[in-house]
N, C-alpha and C positions, 0 to 999 in steps of 0.2 A: 504493500500500500504506500509506504514512504517513497519507494523508488518511482511509483507512478505519479505521486504528487510532485516529486522533484522534476520529473519530465515535463509535466504540465506547466509548472512554474517557469522552467527554462524556455518553453515554447512561447509563453506569454511575454517573457523578457525579450526574446528575439523579435517578436512582432512589434512590440513597443519601440524597440531600438530602430527597427527598420522604418517605422512611421516617422520617428524623429529625424532620421537621416534624410528622408525624402525632401525635406525643405532646406537642406544645407547648401550654402554657397560653395564655390570652389575653394575659397580660403578656409572655410570650416572643414571641408573634406580633407584637405591637405593637413590641417592642424590635427584632426582626429587620427589620421593615419600616422602622423609623426609621433603622437603619444603612444599609440599601440606598438609602432615599430621600435620606439625607444625602450619599451618594457620587454620586448622580445630580443632585440639585437644590441641594445645598449647604446644606440646612437640615433640621431634623427636622419631623415631622408634628405638628400641633396636634390631638390626637385629640378633645378636648372642644369646640373651636371652630375647625374647619377653615375656611380662607378661599379658598384657591386651588383651581383645578379638579383639579390632581393630588393635593392633600391630600384633597379630598372623594372622589376616586376610591378612595383607600386606605381611608377610613372606610366608604364605600359597600360595598366588596367584603367587608369583615370584619363589619360590624354590620348590614347591610341586605339580607341574602339572603332570598329567599322562593321559593315553588313556581313562581310565574309567571315570574320571572326565569330559573329553571332550565329551565323548558319552552322559553322563547324563546331560550336559549343552546344548546339541543340542536338540531343542524343538521337533524335529521329531524323531531322532534316539533313544531318551530316551524311546519312547513309547513301543518298543519291550522289552526293559529291564524292564520297569514297568509291562508290561503284564506278564512276567515271575515271577515277585515277588508277585503281588497282583491280577492278572487277568484283562482281557480287559474291564470288566464292569465298571471300575473306570476311563476309558479313554474317553475323550470328542471326539465324532465322528468327523472325518475329511472329508471335502468336496474335498480337493485337495492339492497337493504339487507341486510347480511350480519353475522352474529354473529362469524364467524371467517373469516380469509383463505382457508382451505381450502374454504369454501363457494362461493367465486366461480368461476363457469364462464366463463373468459376467452374460450373459443371462441364463446360466445353473444353476446359484446360487440362493438360496432363497433370500427373501428380507432382512433377518437378518442373520448376520454371524460375526465371529471375524477373523481378518487378522493380521498376525505377521510374522516376520522373524525368521528363525530357529537359528540364530547365535548371537543374541544380546539381549538386555533387555528393550529397549525403543520404539519399533516399533509397538506396539499393536494398532490396529484400531478397535473399536467396531462399527459395521455398523448396524444401526437400520432400515434404508430404503435405499436399494442400488440405487433406482431411484433418490435420492438426491445427489449421489456422483458426484464429478467432477473428472473424470477419468484421465484427463491430469495432474491435481494437485497431485492426488494420485500416479500416475506413477513417478513423480519427487521425491516425498517423498521416495518411495521404491527404486528408482534408487540410491538415496543417502544412505539409510540404508544398501544396499547391499555392499557399499564400506567401511563401518565401520568395523574395526577389533579391538575388545576390548583388544587383546593381545598387540597391539601396542599403542592403545589410553590410556588405564589405566594400562597396564602391567598385566592384568589378563590372564596369559599365557595359561591356559587350553582352552581358546576360539580360539587360533591361527588357528587350522586346521579344524574348523567347517565350512562346506560348506554353503555359503549364499544362502538360498532358501526362498520362501514365502509359508507359511502354512495358509490354510483357514479352520477354525473349525466351528462347530455348535455353535450357541449362546445358552447357557444353562440358561440364565436369565439376566435381566437388573439390574446392580448395585448390584450384589450378594456379600456377604461377603467373604473375603479372609482370610483363617486361615493359618498362617505361624508358623510352628513348628521348633524351634531352637533345634537341636539335637547334642549331643556330645557322641561319641563312641557307637552309636546305641540307645541312650536313649534320648527322648524328655524331655526338662526341662522347656521350656517356649513356649507359643503360643501367637502370637499377631494378633489382628484383625484390618484390614484396612477397612475403609469406605470411600466412595465418592472419590476414588483415582483420578478420572479424573476431579473433580471439586473443592471440599473443603476437601482435604485429611486429615483424622483424624485417630488416632491410639490409641489402648489400649492393654496393655500386661498383660497376665494371667499366673499363674503357672499351674501345671497339676491337681490341685484340683479346678481349676477355681476361685482362689482368685486373685484379682488385684495385680499385681507385684508392688513392691515399687520403680520402676524406669520407665523411658521412654527412648525409642530409637529414636533419631532424634528430630527435632524441630517441628514435626507435632502437630496440636491441639489434645487435649485429647478428646476422645468420652465422651460426657456428659450423654447421655441417658444410661439406664441400658442395658447391654449386657447379655442376658440369656445364660446359658450353653447349647450348642447344644445337642439335644437328642442323636445324633450319635457321640458325642465327644469321647467316649471310642473307637469306631471303628476308628475314625481319629487317635487317639493315637497309636493304633495297626498298622495302615498303616504306620504312621511316623516311628515307630520302624523298620518295615520290610525294608523300603526304605533307612533308614539311616544306617543300619547295615553295618559295614566294613569301614565306613568313620570316621575319627577323629572328624570331624565337618561338618555339612551340614544343610541347612534350607530346610525343605520339605513344599512346599506350596500346600494347598488343598482347594477345594471349597465344599460347601454343598448346594444342591438344591433339594427341595422336598424329603428330606430324603436320597438322594444318595450322596455319597462322590466321588468327582472327583479329579483326579490328576491335579495339576497346573504345577509345575516345581520344579527342584532341583537347589538350589542356594548355591554355595560354598563361595562366596565372597560378603556377604551382604553389600550393599551400597559402594562397592569397598573398604571397610575398612576405608572409610573417613566419619565417622559419630560420633556424640557425644552421650554419655549416660548422663542422668540426674537422680540422682546424678552420678558423675564421678566414684565413687568407684565401681559401678556395672560393669563398663567396665573391671575392674580387677577381680571382683568376677566371671564373666562369663569366663574370661581368665583362671581362676583356673580350670574350668571344662574341658578345652580343652587340651588334651594330644597331643602335637605336636612332640612327640619323634619318628618321622618317617624319612626316608632317605631324605636328602636335596639334590637338584641338585646343583652342583658346577658351578663356573663361566664359565668354558670351555663348560660344557653341555648346559648351558643357551645360550651362544653365538652361539653354533652350532644349537640349536633348533630355535633360532630367525632368523638365516641366511638361514635356510633350507626352500626352496620354495616348 
């Protein structure tokens, strides 16, 4: 009961914060992010001349939104774009796309599937047995998720106009490894592997030669067991190149199951730019790889964009 009340309290806090943020000026947005960044990284953001990866992520999310980034961040709309780039064989099959939870016909779904919203990053539900679901509780969760807009919550402005919908996909495996390729200017430089994301999240970072990188991203535990280079790693690298082409920076998330590479998602603002590198110097080394010399949106443009319903 206490855990449930705590969850409801946190949801109410998030929605209140989102509503408050919706009226912020650019100056207030940057000040708010400065304070959060200071608490995480121990310094403020240099908005005019960012140098580190995390600084540039914050500048990128506020000043560099565009329609293509929004499309690629939409977990359903990105599928057609990915199919154009690498073919539909790399797309996880979809069981349905729903405007509202009430539209879902659970009787028509298989026992196992994956459920997520199209417009956020934290709503994934891995269903192993649909008969064990509490549909009333699940409905409340997704009614909440549909109200969250990351443009106002975290100022990740490319999420603003993504339509909240519920996507249900085929489950391609239990607890499969997630390969996240960090790409700059169409070239992947690092890949990190996440394990046990929903239980005991662990991470290890590799370079493109599958050597362990000399840094960690975030405070996750390090994977202790040996991680073998996937047999289809070269294929994953080529896919990451094709999908990242044309973007100054993007993280291409892929899965590998039974020798098949599946597309996961495109992530432009890793951890919302609020994450630490260990050692810290690699935050700046990765920042050096990122050429952010593209057109910035000015204060008036951002104000008009945020106020446009």
